[in-house]
C-alpha positions in Angstrom: -30.9 29.9 -58.8 -31.7 30.5 -62.3 -29.1 33.2 -62.6 -26.4 31.1 -61.1 -23.8 29.1 -63.0 -24.3 25.6 -62.4 -21.2 24.1 -61.8 -20.3 20.9 -63.0 -19.8 18.4 -60.7 -16.6 16.4 -61.3 -15.5 13.5 -59.3 -11.8 12.5 -59.4 -11.2 8.5 -59.2 -7.9 7.3 -58.4 -7.5 3.7 -59.9 -6.1 1.4 -57.3 -2.4 1.0 -58.1 -1.8 -3.0 -58.6 1.6 -4.0 -57.2 4.2 -4.9 -59.5 4.9 -8.5 -59.4 8.9 -9.2 -59.8 10.3 -12.3 -61.1 13.4 -13.6 -61.5 14.0 -14.3 -64.8 10.9 -12.6 -67.1 7.8 -10.9 -66.5 5.0 -9.7 -68.2 4.1 -6.4 -70.0 0.3 -4.5 -70.2 -0.8 -6.7 -73.0 0.0 -10.2 -70.6 3.0 -10.9 -73.3 6.5 -12.3 -71.6 9.5 -10.2 -71.1 12.7 -11.1 -70.5 14.6 -10.1 -67.2 16.1 -6.2 -67.5 14.0 -5.6 -70.7 12.5 -2.3 -70.5 8.6 -2.1 -71.6 6.0 0.9 -72.7 3.2 0.9 -69.9 0.6 3.8 -69.7 2.5 5.7 -66.7 6.1 5.6 -68.5 8.8 3.1 -68.9 9.5 0.0 -66.1 12.1 -2.2 -66.3 11.8 -5.8 -65.3 14.0 -7.6 -62.9 15.9 -4.8 -61.9 16.5 -3.5 -58.1 14.7 -0.5 -58.3 11.3 -0.5 -60.2 11.5 3.6 -62.6 8.3 5.0 -63.4 8.4 7.4 -64.9 8.2 10.6 -64.8 9.5 12.3 -61.3 7.9 15.2 -59.5 10.0 16.8 -57.6 12.5 14.3 -57.3 10.1 11.7 -55.9 8.9 8.2 -57.8 5.4 7.5 -58.2 5.1 5.5 -55.5 6.1 7.9 -53.3 4.0 10.4 -54.2 1.3 7.7 -53.9 1.7 7.2 -50.8 2.0 11.1 -49.5 -1.2 11.9 -50.8 -3.2 8.8 -50.2 -1.2 7.6 -47.1 -1.8 3.8 -47.6 0.3 1.3 -47.8 0.6 -1.1 -50.8 1.8 -4.2 -49.7 3.6 -6.9 -52.2 1.7 -10.0 -52.7 5.0 -12.7 -53.6 4.6 -16.2 -54.5 4.4 -18.3 -51.4 4.4 -15.6 -49.1 0.6 -14.8 -47.4 0.7 -11.1 -44.6 -1.5 -13.3 -42.1 -2.0 -10.0 -39.9 -1.9 -6.2 -40.5 -3.2 -3.4 -38.0 -4.6 -1.2 -40.7 -6.0 -3.9 -42.8 -7.9 -5.1 -39.2 -8.7 -1.7 -38.7 -10.4 -1.4 -41.9 -13.0 -4.1 -40.7 -14.7 -2.6 -37.4 -16.3 -5.6 -36.7 -13.5 -8.2 -36.5 -11.5 -5.2 -34.9 -14.1 -5.1 -32.1 -14.0 -9.2 -31.7 -10.4 -8.6 -31.6 -10.0 -6.2 -29.1 -12.6 -7.2 -26.7 -11.0 -10.3 -26.8 -8.4 -9.3 -25.2 -9.7 -6.9 -22.2 -12.2 -10.2 -21.7 -9.8 -12.6 -21.6 -7.9 -10.3 -18.6 -11.4 -10.1 -16.9 -11.5 -13.9 -17.0 -8.7 -14.4 -15.8 -8.7 -12.0 -13.0 -12.1 -13.4 -12.2 -10.5 -16.6 -12.3 -8.1 -16.2 -10.2 -10.5 -14.3 -7.4 -13.0 -17.4 -8.0 -10.1 -19.8 -7.1 -8.6 -18.2 -4.3 -12.3 -17.5 -2.5 -15.2 -14.8 -2.0 -13.9 -11.5 -1.8 -14.1 -10.7 1.7 -13.1 -6.5 2.8 -13.4 -4.7 6.3 -14.2 -1.5 6.7 -12.2 -1.0 10.5 -10.4 2.3 9.9 -6.5 1.4 10.7 -5.5 4.6 11.7 -1.7 3.8 13.0 1.8 4.4 12.7 2.7 1.7 10.8 6.2 2.5 11.2 5.9 2.8 15.3 7.6 0.1 16.3 5.1 -0.5 19.2 2.0 -0.2 17.5 3.7 -2.6 14.9 3.6 -5.4 17.4 0.1 -4.9 18.6 -0.8 -5.3 15.1 1.1 -8.2 15.0 -0.9 -10.2 18.3 -3.9 -8.7 16.9 -3.5 -10.6 13.6 -2.2 -13.8 15.0 -5.1 -13.8 17.7 -7.0 -13.4 14.9 -5.8 -16.3 13.2 -5.3 -18.3 16.1 -7.6 -21.8 15.8 -7.1 -22.8 19.2 -9.3 -23.9 22.0 -8.8 -21.5 25.0 -10.4 -24.0 27.6 -11.0 -27.8 28.1 -14.4 -27.0 28.4 -14.7 -24.7 25.3 -15.2 -27.2 22.2 -15.6 -29.8 23.9 -18.9 -29.9 22.8 -18.3 -30.0 19.3 -19.7 -27.0 16.9 -22.3 -23.9 18.4 -26.0 -25.5 17.3 -28.9 -23.9 18.0 -32.1 -26.0 18.6 -35.7 -25.4 19.4 -36.8 -26.3 23.1 -37.8 -23.3 25.6 -35.8 -20.9 26.7 -36.5 -18.9 30.1 -36.9 -14.4 29.7 -37.2 -12.2 32.3 -40.0 -12.1 35.2 -39.6 -16.2 34.6 -41.7 -16.7 31.5 -41.1 -18.8 28.6 -41.0 -18.0 25.2 -40.8 -20.5 22.2 -37.0 -19.5 20.6 -33.9 -21.3 19.3 -32.0 -23.7 21.9 -28.2 -23.6 22.2 -26.6 -26.8 22.5 -24.1 -27.2 25.7 -21.1 -26.0 23.4 -22.7 -22.4 22.7 -22.2 -19.2 24.8 -20.7 -20.1 27.7 -17.8 -17.6 27.8 -17.9 -13.8 28.6 -16.3 -11.1 27.2 -18.5 -8.6 25.2 -21.8 -6.7 26.6 -24.0 -4.1 25.5 -24.7 -0.9 27.6 -27.7 1.6 27.6 -27.2 4.6 28.9 -30.3 7.1 30.2 -29.2 10.4 30.8 -31.1 13.8 31.3 -31.0 15.9 28.4 -29.8 19.1 30.5 -27.2 16.7 32.2 -28.5 18.2 35.6 -32.0 17.1 36.9 -32.1 13.8 38.5 -33.3 11.0 36.8 -34.1 8.9 39.6 -37.5 9.0 39.0 -40.1 6.1 39.4 -41.6 7.3 35.8 -37.8 7.2 34.5 -38.0 4.0 35.6 -40.7 2.3 34.5 -40.0 3.9 30.9 -36.2 1.9 31.4 -38.2 -1.1 32.1 -40.0 -1.1 28.5 -37.2 -0.4 26.7 -35.3 -3.4 28.5 -38.0 -5.7 28.0 -38.2 -4.6 24.2 -34.7 -6.2 23.8 -35.1 -9.4 26.9 -38.1 -10.6 25.0 -36.8 -10.5 20.7 -37.0 -14.2 19.7 -33.2 -14.7 19.1 -31.3 -12.8 21.9 -30.5 -16.3 23.3 -28.4 -16.6 20.2 -26.2 -14.2 21.5 -26.1 -14.1 25.3 -24.4 -15.2 27.9 -25.9 -18.5 28.6 -26.0 -19.8 32.6 -26.7 -23.4 33.0 -29.2 -24.1 36.1 -30.1 -27.8 37.7 -33.5 -26.3 38.2 -36.6 -24.9 36.1 -38.3 -21.6 36.7 -39.4 -21.1 40.3 -43.2 -20.6 40.1 -43.6 -19.1 43.6 -41.8 -16.1 44.9 -41.6 -17.8 48.5 -37.8 -17.9 49.7 -38.0 -21.2 51.5 -39.7 -22.4 48.0 -36.7 -21.7 46.4 -33.9 -23.0 49.1 -36.5 -26.3 49.0 -35.7 -26.9 45.0 -32.0 -25.5 45.3 -31.5 -28.4 48.0 -33.7 -31.2 46.2 -31.4 -30.6 42.6 -27.9 -29.7 43.7 -25.3 -31.2 41.7 -27.9 -32.9 39.2 -27.2 -32.4 35.2 -28.3 -28.9 33.9 -31.7 -28.6 32.5 -32.3 -24.7 31.3 -30.2 -22.3 29.9 -31.1 -19.2 30.0 -29.4 -15.4 29.3 -27.2 -13.8 32.3 -29.8 -11.1 34.1 -28.9 -8.0 33.1 -27.5 -5.3 35.2 -29.9 -2.8 35.7 -31.3 -0.3 38.0 -34.8 -1.7 37.5 -33.6 -4.6 39.1 -33.5 -2.8 42.6 -37.5 -1.6 42.5 -38.2 -5.7 43.0 -38.0 -5.9 47.2 -36.7 -9.6 46.6 -33.7 -8.4 44.4 -31.9 -7.8 47.8 -32.4 -7.4 51.5 -32.3 -4.1 52.1 -34.4 -4.7 55.3 -33.1 -3.7 59.0 -32.3 -7.1 59.6 -30.0 -7.6 56.3 -29.1 -10.7 55.6 -27.4 -10.1 51.9 -30.0 -12.7 50.9 -31.7 -12.2 47.4 -32.2 -13.5 44.2 -29.3 -11.1 42.8 -27.4 -14.5 44.0 -29.0 -17.0 41.4 -27.5 -16.6 37.6 -30.2 -16.2 35.6 -33.9 -14.5 35.6 -35.9 -17.4 36.9 -38.2 -15.7 39.7 -41.2 -14.2 39.0 -40.3 -10.2 39.3 -42.8 -7.8 40.9 -41.6 -4.0 40.6 -43.1 -1.2 43.0 -42.8 2.3 40.7 -43.4 4.0 44.2 -41.6 7.3 45.1 -41.2 5.8 48.9 -39.8 2.7 47.5 -37.7 4.2 45.2 -36.6 6.8 48.3 -35.8 3.9 50.4 -33.6 2.3 47.7 -31.4 5.2 47.0 -31.1 5.9 50.9 -30.2 2.0 51.2 -27.0 2.7 49.0 -25.6 6.1 49.2 -25.1 5.0 52.7 -23.8 1.7 51.9 -20.1 2.1 50.8 -17.8 0.5 48.0 -18.7 -3.1 49.4 -19.8 -5.0 52.4 -19.3 -8.9 53.7 -21.8 -11.1 54.4 -21.7 -14.3 56.3 -24.4 -17.0 54.2 -23.2 -20.2 56.8 -27.0 -20.2 58.0 -28.7 -20.3 54.9 -27.9 -24.1 53.1 -29.3 -23.2 49.7 -27.0 -20.3 49.6 -24.0 -21.8 50.6 -24.4 -24.3 47.7 -24.8 -21.3 45.6 -22.3 -18.8 46.3 -20.3 -20.1 49.6 -20.7 -19.4 53.3 -19.2 -15.9 52.5 -19.8 -13.3 50.3 -18.5 -10.1 49.3 -21.0 -7.5 47.7 -19.9 -4.2 45.8 -22.4 -1.7 45.7 -25.2 -2.7 43.5 -26.1 0.6 42.6 -23.3 2.0 42.1 -22.8 0.1 38.8 -26.0 1.4 37.5 -26.1 5.0 38.3 -23.7 8.1 37.4 -20.5 8.7 38.8 -21.7 11.3 40.9 -23.9 9.4 43.2 -21.6 8.3 45.7 -22.0 7.9 49.4 -24.1 10.4 51.2 -25.5 11.3 47.5 -29.4 11.1 46.8 -29.5 11.7 43.5 -28.0 10.8 39.9 -28.6 12.5 36.5 -27.8 8.8 34.3 -28.6 5.1 34.7 -27.4 2.4 32.2 -28.4 -1.3 31.5 -25.6 -3.9 30.8 -26.4 -7.0 28.5 -23.9 -9.7 28.7 -23.0 -11.5 25.7 -21.6 -14.7 25.1 -19.2 -16.8 22.5 -19.0 -19.1 20.7 -22.0 -18.2 18.9 -24.1 -20.2 16.1 -21.3 -22.3 14.0 -18.6 -21.9 15.9 -16.6 -24.4 18.6 -14.5 -21.8 20.9 -14.7 -18.1 22.0 -11.1 -18.0 20.4 -12.1 -19.1 17.3 -11.7 -16.0 15.1 -12.7 -14.1 17.8 -12.8 -11.2 15.6 -15.8 -12.2 13.0 -17.9 -13.1 16.2 -17.5 -9.8 17.7 -18.4 -8.3 14.2 -21.2 -10.6 14.4 -22.8 -10.1 17.0 -22.4 -6.4 16.8 -24.2 -6.1 13.2 -26.5 -8.5 14.7 -27.3 -6.0 17.7 -27.4 -3.1 15.3 -29.8 -4.2 12.6 -32.2 -5.6 15.2 -31.6 -2.4 18.2 -30.3 0.4 16.3 -33.1 2.5 15.0 -35.8 1.5 18.2 -32.7 2.6 20.2 -32.1 5.4 18.6 -35.9 6.5 18.8 -36.0 5.4 23.0 -35.6 8.9 24.7 -38.2 9.8 26.7 -39.4 12.7 28.0 -36.4 14.8 29.2 -33.6 11.9 29.2 -31.7 10.9 26.2 -30.6 7.2 25.5 -27.0 6.3 24.3 -25.7 2.7 23.6 -23.2 0.8 21.8 -21.1 -2.6 23.1 -17.9 -3.0 24.4 -15.9 -3.8 21.2 -17.8 -0.7 19.6 -18.7 -3.1 16.6 -22.2 -1.7 16.6 -20.4 1.9 15.9 -18.2 -0.6 13.4 -22.0 -0.7 11.5 -22.9 2.1 12.0 -19.8 3.6 10.1 -20.6 1.1 7.2 -24.1 2.3 7.0 -22.8 6.1 7.0 -20.3 5.3 4.4 -22.9 3.9 1.6 -25.5 7.1 2.6 -23.0 8.7 1.6 -22.6 7.6 -1.7 -26.6 7.4 -2.0 -25.9 10.2 -4.5 -23.5 8.0 -6.8 -26.4 6.8 -8.8 -27.1 10.4 -9.6 -24.1 11.5 -10.6 -23.6 8.3 -12.9 -27.3 9.7 -14.7 -25.6 13.4 -14.7 -22.5 11.6 -16.4 -23.8 9.8 -18.6 -26.5 11.8 -19.9 -23.5 14.7 -20.5 -21.5 12.2 -22.5 -24.1 11.2 -24.6 -26.0 14.7 -25.5 -21.8 16.3 -26.2 -21.0 12.5 -28.3 -24.5 12.5 -29.8 -24.8 9.1 -29.2 -26.6 6.7 -26.6 -24.1 3.9 -27.7 -21.4 5.7 -27.2 -22.0 7.5 -23.7 -23.8 3.9 -22.2 -20.2 1.5 -23.5 -18.6 4.6 -22.1 -19.8 4.7 -19.2 -19.5 1.2 -18.9 -16.0 0.6 -19.4 -15.2 2.8 -16.5 -17.6 0.8 -14.1 -15.7 -2.2 -15.7 -12.6 -1.3 -14.1 -12.9 -1.9 -10.6 -13.6 -5.5 -11.3 -10.4 -6.2 -11.6 -8.9 -3.3 -9.2 -10.8 -5.1 -6.9 -9.2 -8.7 -7.5 -6.3 -7.2 -7.5 -6.1 -4.8 -4.8 -7.3 -7.7 -2.3 -5.6 -11.0 -3.5 -2.6 -9.6 -5.7 -1.2 -6.7 -2.9 -3.2 -8.8 -0.1 -5.1 -5.5 1.0 -8.5 -6.3 3.4 -9.1 -2.5 4.2 -12.2 -0.7 2.4 -13.3 2.6 3.8 -14.7 5.4 3.1 -11.2 7.0 1.5 -11.7 3.9 -1.3 -14.7 5.0 -2.0 -13.7 8.2 -2.9 -11.7 7.0 -5.8 -15.1 6.1 -7.5 -15.6 9.8 -8.4 -11.8 10.3 -9.1 -12.0 7.4 -12.1 -15.6 8.4 -13.2 -14.2 11.9 -13.9 -10.7 10.4 -15.2 -12.5 7.6 -17.3 -14.6 10.0 -19.2 -12.2 12.1 -19.6 -10.1 10.3 -22.2 -13.0 8.8 -23.6 -14.2 12.6 -24.6 -9.6 13.1 -25.8 -10.0 10.0 -27.9 -13.5 10.8 -29.6 -12.6 13.9 -30.3 -9.5 13.2 -31.7 -11.1 10.6 -34.0 -13.2 13.2 -35.0 -10.3 16.1 -36.1 -8.7 13.2 -37.9 -11.8 13.0 -40.3 -11.1 16.2 -41.7 -7.7 14.9 -43.6 -8.3 11.2 -43.5 -10.9 9.6 -44.9 -9.8 5.7 -44.6 -11.3 4.9 -41.3 -7.8 2.5 -40.3 -5.7 5.9 -41.2 -7.9 7.8 -38.7 -7.8 5.0 -36.3 -3.8 5.0 -36.5 -3.3 8.8 -36.1 -6.1 8.9 -33.5 -4.1 6.0 -31.4 -1.2 7.7 -32.0 -2.0 11.3 -30.9 -5.0 10.4 -28.3 -3.2 7.4 -27.0 0.3 9.6 -25.9 -1.5 12.7 -24.2 -3.9 9.6 -22.4 -1.1 8.0 -21.3 1.2 10.9 -19.8 -1.8 12.2 -18.0 -2.5 8.5 -16.8 1.1 7.9 -16.0 1.3 11.1 -14.0 -2.0 10.2 -12.5 -0.6 6.8 -11.4 2.4 8.2 -9.7 0.6 10.7 -7.8 -1.2 7.8 -6.4 1.5 5.3 -6.0 3.3 7.3 -3.7 0.7 7.5 -1.8 1.6 3.4 -1.3 4.3 4.6 0.7 2.8 6.2 3.4 3.2 4.9 7.4 -0.5 5.4 7.5 -2.7 2.2 6.5 -5.3 4.1 5.4 -3.5 6.7 3.2 -1.8 3.8 1.9 -4.5 1.8 0.6 -6.2 4.2 -0.8 -3.1 5.3 -2.8 -3.0 1.4 -4.3 -6.5 1.6 -4.8 -6.6 4.5 -6.7 -3.3 3.7 -8.5 -4.7 0.3 -9.9 -8.0 2.1 -10.6 -6.4 4.3 -13.0 -4.0 1.5 -14.3 -7.1 -0.6 -15.4 -8.8 2.3 -16.7 -6.1 2.9 -19.3 -5.7 -0.4 -20.1 -9.3 -0.7 -20.8 -10.0 2.9 -22.7 -6.9 1.8 -25.3 -8.7 -1.7 -25.5 -11.8 -1.8 -25.3 -13.1 1.6 -26.1 -11.6 1.7 -29.7 -13.7 -1.6 -30.7 -16.3 0.3 -29.6 -15.6 3.3 -31.8 -15.1 0.5 -34.8 -18.5 -0.9 -34.0 -19.9 2.7 -33.7 -18.4 4.0 -37.0 -19.5 0.9 -39.0 -22.4 -0.4 -37.5 -24.2 2.3 -35.7 -23.4 5.9 -36.4 -26.2 6.2 -39.0 -28.9 4.9 -37.2 -31.7 7.8 -36.2 -32.4 5.9 -32.6 -28.8 6.3 -31.5 -29.2 10.2 -31.9 -31.0 11.6 -29.0 -32.0 14.8 -30.9 -33.5 12.6 -33.5 -35.1 10.2 -31.2 -37.0 12.7 -28.9 -38.2 14.3 -32.2 -39.3 11.4 -33.8 -36.8 12.2 -37.0 -36.6 9.2 -39.3 -34.8 10.9 -42.1 -31.6 9.9 -43.4 -28.5 11.4 -41.5 -26.1 12.9 -43.5 -22.5 11.5 -43.9 -19.9 13.3 -41.3 -17.0 13.2 -44.0 -16.3 9.0 -42.4 -18.2 7.4 -45.6 -16.3 5.4 -48.7 -16.6 4.4 -52.1 -15.2 1.1 -52.7 -14.2 0.1 -56.2 -13.1 -3.3 -57.6 -9.3 -3.5 -58.7 -8.0 -5.5 -61.5 -7.8 -8.1 -59.2 -10.9 -8.5 -58.3 -10.5 -7.2 -54.4 -11.8 -4.1 -53.6 -9.8 -1.0 -52.7 -10.9 2.5 -51.1 -11.4 5.6 -52.9 -11.7 9.0 -52.4 -14.7 11.0 -52.0 -15.3 14.1 -53.7 -13.9 17.0 -52.9 -17.3 18.9 -51.4 -17.1 16.1 -49.2 -13.6 16.5 -48.7 -14.5 20.2 -47.5 -17.1 19.4 -45.4 -16.2 19.5 -42.0 -18.4 18.8 -38.2 -20.4 21.8 -37.2 -18.2 23.4 -34.4 -19.9 22.9 -30.8 -20.9 25.8 -28.4 -17.8 24.7 -25.6 -15.5 24.9 -29.1 -16.8 28.4 -29.7 -16.8 29.9 -26.7 -13.2 29.4 -25.7 -11.7 29.9 -29.2 -13.6 33.3 -29.6 -14.4 34.5 -26.0 -12.5 33.1 -23.4 -9.2 32.8 -25.3 -9.5 36.9 -26.2 -9.9 37.9 -22.4 -7.4 35.2 -21.0 -4.8 36.9 -23.5 -5.4 40.5 -23.0 -5.3 39.8 -18.8 -2.5 37.5 -19.0 -0.1 39.9 -16.8 -3.5 40.5 -14.0 -4.0 36.7 -14.3 -0.8 35.5 -13.5 -0.9 38.1 -10.8 -3.8 36.7 -8.8 -2.6 33.3 -9.1 0.7 34.0 -7.4 -1.1 36.2 -4.6 -3.8 32.8 -4.1 0.0 30.8 -3.9 1.4 33.2 -1.4 -1.7 33.1 1.0 -2.0 29.2 0.6 1.6 29.0 1.5 0.9 31.1 4.2 -2.2 29.4 5.9 -0.8 26.0 5.7 2.3 26.6 7.4 -0.3 27.3 10.3 -2.0 24.3 10.1 -1.3 22.0 13.3 -1.6 18.6 13.7 -5.5 17.4 15.4 -4.7 16.0 19.0 -7.7 14.0 19.2 -7.7 10.8 17.3 -9.7 10.9 14.2 -13.8 9.6 13.9 -15.3 8.5 10.9 -18.2 9.1 12.3 -19.8 12.8 13.0 -20.2 14.5 15.9 -24.0 14.5 16.8 -24.1 10.4 16.3 -25.7 8.7 19.5 -22.1 6.5 19.2 -19.9 9.4 18.7 -21.8 10.7 22.2 -21.7 7.6 23.6 -18.1 7.6 24.2 -18.0 11.1 25.5 -20.5 10.2 27.9 -19.4 7.2 29.1 -15.9 9.3 29.5 -17.9 12.1 31.7 -20.6 10.8 33.5 -19.5 6.9 34.1 -16.1 6.7 34.2 -16.5 3.9 37.1 -18.0 2.0 34.5 -15.1 1.5 32.3 -14.0 4.2 29.9 -14.1 3.4 26.2 -10.7 4.9 25.4 -8.4 3.3 28.3 -5.5 2.3 26.8 -4.8 -1.6 26.8 -1.2 -2.9 28.0 -0.3 -6.2 27.0 3.4 -8.2 27.8 4.0 -10.9 24.7 6.9 -13.3 25.0 7.8 -15.3 22.0 9.9 -17.0 20.6 13.5 -15.5 19.1 13.3 -16.7 15.0 17.0 -16.1 14.9 17.5 -19.3 17.8 14.6 -21.8 17.3 14.1 -24.1 20.0 15.2 -27.1 18.8 15.1 -29.5 22.1 13.4 -29.7 25.0 16.4 -28.5 27.3 15.6 -25.0 25.3 12.3 -25.0 25.9 12.7 -25.5 29.4 15.2 -22.8 29.7 12.8 -20.5 27.9 10.4 -20.9 30.7 13.2 -20.3 33.3 14.0 -17.0 31.6 10.6 -15.9 31.4 9.7 -16.7 35.1 13.0 -15.4 36.2 
């Protein structure tokens, strides 16, 4: 304004001080003339004695020399340049060149990543399992069971001579029989495939109210449709239990014709391999399946291994009543004499004991004298080895998992919607691999909002830092911590389990990593009020922010790594994985992020497109200095040196954010005034928490990773409550294993014979 006096603009220029050159015998004065050692000469700042041990630059202020005063004011280090001496690297000199700093620090981080990735590539691809290892690692019996399972999994022997004698299981392309004797073009297996049965798929159909009779013709028709949806799958023959036959499919339902064909083909080589017939209530709707006539003989095509007979079903109430009445009076089992039937003798022998076939497909309340059931089952036999394996014992755990995964991928969605009027459908395989695949799917689905959290965190960082570059590279630094963590976790510590608890670490490290970014960047900004040179600011930032980040990372690391000693593997692996993540994040935030900040400060900071406020407002005007710019002047030696800026620029500071003002001006006074009340509240919360925690009792049920209303979780409950005679999924297996004492190894045949004798006796 006109009535205000104009303040003259002055700029304080501090001439760069040239380091004095000391010589053994002589020196030079300010005019370049030679002077003798020890002679005192005049210069602009006072008197200087050449060749003495201490160079006195007069006059002193408060007992300090000019060098000491200059170091206190500017905070810079003077480097003596002596003859034949070169300073190759100095942290301050390097950080004053941000691009060089970036290349150097990023190179360290990239080299670390490269070494760990090379280690992983040398060992092989990273493979994890999601099977939850819930057991007590310190309990001797469970350790033995785990050792047994590991030995069984790692063994590569061939369990029988028949298995493996045909080589690797390979599927070709001839025709394969399916239900009803129809032919479907499908991959056909070689003789080495799926000839061992140990896994099966079971479907359960049960009335919704758990009381209504499910034995109705319309229900059985619906069950038949569900079964044939599975049986007609083009790739079922890759996984079903296969049985060989020396005859092709029958084209007639005449039992006499069957007998003739069976006799003619007896002893011939197998010409057909087909899936074993499923165990189902629908089979009983065909009058040729089992002889239920008054002059029963125990005959029927149930004696044939495969579905090679054209079936005809009578879904009538009268026939169903006849079947139910017959089996309700059958008892548990009966013996039949088949000596008068040559074809049957060649197939199963002269005598056969038949268990109650209907009991195997109905719920437990269907017994002798009963005519109703609330549930039915269908069981599909599955076989090993599958494609790519030579025997059922070769990596059997992996084979079970492959079969279960295929079943889940192909039939899970269909069977979940297969329920019909008044009837629920539940399903699983006996190895629970389908439920394992479901657990993996739900675990990933539960983290489906993880990308949303990433976007929200990224947006917050960009807004608070007012920089797209800082936000994106900072988040990238956090996510890159997972690469070395996974490699160390899998190959250095040998852990294979990666489950739900480990996935929680994604959220934990996201919070820790972003917090470290704010600590570093905020400290760097605060140092800008006192230090104008970038290298000085970076060094002080490291001194203060580095200590804070190290302390918090160290305490968090110790907290997680302490869980590694837990006897529960699920907790132990979670602690190890999280601790490694914290360690890798700390290394990244102290190596990678400072390099990012160096590039930002040197090249990106003044770009209008990096600031969200300017980008969205299309404001391309020059960005004001934030106190970090420096003027360079040329010294007498031709080199460039930093100058202090004007006092007006030194006095300027960045505008305080809303959060800073809120916590300083509003929140802090409230807490200070009510400090006693706040302490009282927290003491009350602590006492209540201690009391309630003392009331916690251990859960008597085994932990489950599936929701209570999940179809696989209900399958187990239904099996136990209504189909106990068909098998209990929670039955306890008892194994007796004999082994070799490692302290007394067998070195002779006599010791081996003695071991056999001890075992047998």
